[in-house]
C-alpha positions, 0 to 999 in steps of 0.5 A: 500500500505504500506506493498507493499512499504515495501516489494518492498524496502526490495526486492531491498535492499536484492539484492543490486539493489539500486546501479542501481536505479538512478532516470534516470534509474528508469524513463527509466524503468517506460517508458519501462514497460509502453510500455510493458503494452501498448503492451498488447493491441497492436493488439487485443482488447481481452487482457490477464488480467493476463499479463496486471496485471503483467505489471501494477505491474511492472510500479507501482513497479518502481514508488514506487522505484522512490519515495523512491529514491527521498525521497518523499511520493508517496501517498502525491504526488499523492494526491497533484497532484489530487488536482491540477487536481481538479482545472484544471478540475472542475466537472462542466466543465470537466464531460463527456468531454475529452478535455484538461483543456486549452480547457474547 
């Protein structure tokens, strides 16, 4: 992902778009793009995989920009959150179960 992160940051820098990328604006953009991703599945179980991939890429791109603007390492925060989730959802209680951790 390091190449992708570098390219996304450079893409935005070249266009002077960082001025528009406040954390608030980026959070809105992530939500909007996530809605567009969800829209791919709105009425039909037979989705267009390329369209789904394009929308998923938009969500990830905005997440990368958000992490950059906040000055955090995306891989680091994802791994830290995964560790928290391991504690909340131990395999012996959560395997094959979709309940929230407070209900396990």
